[in-house]
C-alpha positions as CSV (number, residue, x, y, z in Angstrom):
1,S,-9.5,-47.0,-90.2
2,A,-7.9,-50.3,-89.2
3,S,-5.8,-53.0,-90.7
4,V,-5.8,-56.8,-90.4
5,T,-2.7,-58.8,-91.3
6,I,-2.9,-62.4,-92.7
7,E,-0.1,-64.8,-93.3
8,I,-0.6,-68.0,-95.2
9,D,2.1,-70.6,-95.6
10,G,1.0,-73.7,-97.5
11,E,-2.0,-75.2,-95.6
12,R,-1.5,-73.1,-92.5
13,G,-2.4,-69.5,-91.7
14,R,-2.6,-67.0,-89.0
15,I,-4.3,-63.6,-88.6
16,R,-3.5,-60.4,-86.6
17,P,-6.8,-58.6,-86.2
18,A,-7.0,-54.8,-85.7
19,K,-6.6,-53.9,-82.1
20,N,-10.0,-52.3,-82.0
21,M,-11.5,-55.7,-82.9
22,L,-10.0,-57.5,-79.9
23,P,-12.4,-58.1,-77.0
24,P,-11.2,-57.3,-73.5
25,L,-11.3,-61.0,-72.6
26,R,-9.5,-63.2,-75.1
27,S,-7.8,-66.5,-75.2
28,G,-4.9,-67.8,-77.2
29,G,-3.0,-65.8,-79.6
30,A,0.7,-64.9,-79.5
31,D,1.8,-61.4,-80.0
32,G,-1.6,-60.5,-81.4
33,W,-1.5,-63.4,-83.9
34,Y,-4.3,-66.1,-84.0
35,D,-4.1,-69.4,-85.9
36,L,-6.6,-69.8,-88.7
37,A,-8.7,-73.0,-88.4
38,N,-10.6,-74.7,-91.2
39,L,-8.4,-72.9,-93.7
40,S,-9.7,-73.4,-97.2
41,I,-7.8,-72.0,-100.2
42,S,-9.3,-72.0,-103.7
43,R,-8.7,-70.1,-106.9
44,D,-11.4,-67.6,-106.0
45,F,-11.6,-67.5,-102.1
46,I,-9.6,-68.0,-99.0
47,R,-11.7,-68.9,-95.9
48,G,-11.0,-69.7,-92.3
49,E,-11.9,-68.9,-88.8
50,F,-10.1,-68.0,-85.6
51,R,-10.9,-68.0,-81.9
52,L,-10.7,-64.8,-79.9
53,N,-12.5,-66.3,-76.9
54,G,-15.2,-69.0,-76.2
55,A,-18.0,-66.8,-77.5
56,N,-16.2,-65.1,-80.4
57,K,-15.0,-67.2,-83.4
58,P,-14.9,-64.8,-86.4
59,K,-15.1,-66.3,-89.9
60,M,-12.7,-64.8,-92.4
61,T,-13.4,-64.6,-96.2
62,I,-11.1,-63.2,-98.8
63,D,-12.5,-62.7,-102.3
64,R,-9.3,-63.2,-104.4
65,R,-11.0,-61.8,-107.6
66,A,-12.2,-58.6,-106.1
67,G,-9.5,-58.2,-103.4
68,H,-12.1,-57.8,-100.5
69,I,-11.8,-59.2,-97.0
70,S,-14.5,-59.7,-94.4
71,L,-14.5,-60.9,-90.8
72,D,-17.8,-61.9,-89.4
73,G,-17.9,-62.3,-85.6
74,L,-19.2,-60.3,-82.7
75,T,-17.3,-57.5,-84.4
76,K,-17.5,-57.1,-88.1
77,F,-14.8,-56.0,-90.5
78,N,-14.8,-55.3,-94.2
79,G,-11.9,-54.0,-96.2
80,T,-9.7,-54.2,-99.3
81,C,-6.7,-56.5,-99.5
82,T,-3.2,-55.4,-100.5
83,P,-0.8,-58.2,-101.4
84,L,2.8,-58.0,-100.2
85,D,3.9,-60.1,-103.2
86,A,3.7,-57.8,-106.2
87,D,3.9,-60.7,-108.6
88,R,0.5,-62.0,-107.6
89,K,-2.9,-60.5,-106.9
90,F,-3.6,-62.8,-103.9
């Protein structure tokens, strides 16, 4: 059991991966947060990627209809999203 936290503000976003997803050697990130690059937000999906180190740049996909999230990098993660804003699904 692990959790991933994502914040999106306009066209910018950041992600805090679960600690067990973090490789021993990593670059960037502040207080466990990593900026999302190539962020794309549509009605049905939110997509982006982040850099943990030179060899590991996981891609993130959130299916806004189903409420599923996946991270695809050297370590894989799949889960269910829970919005913090109760007025919207995602």
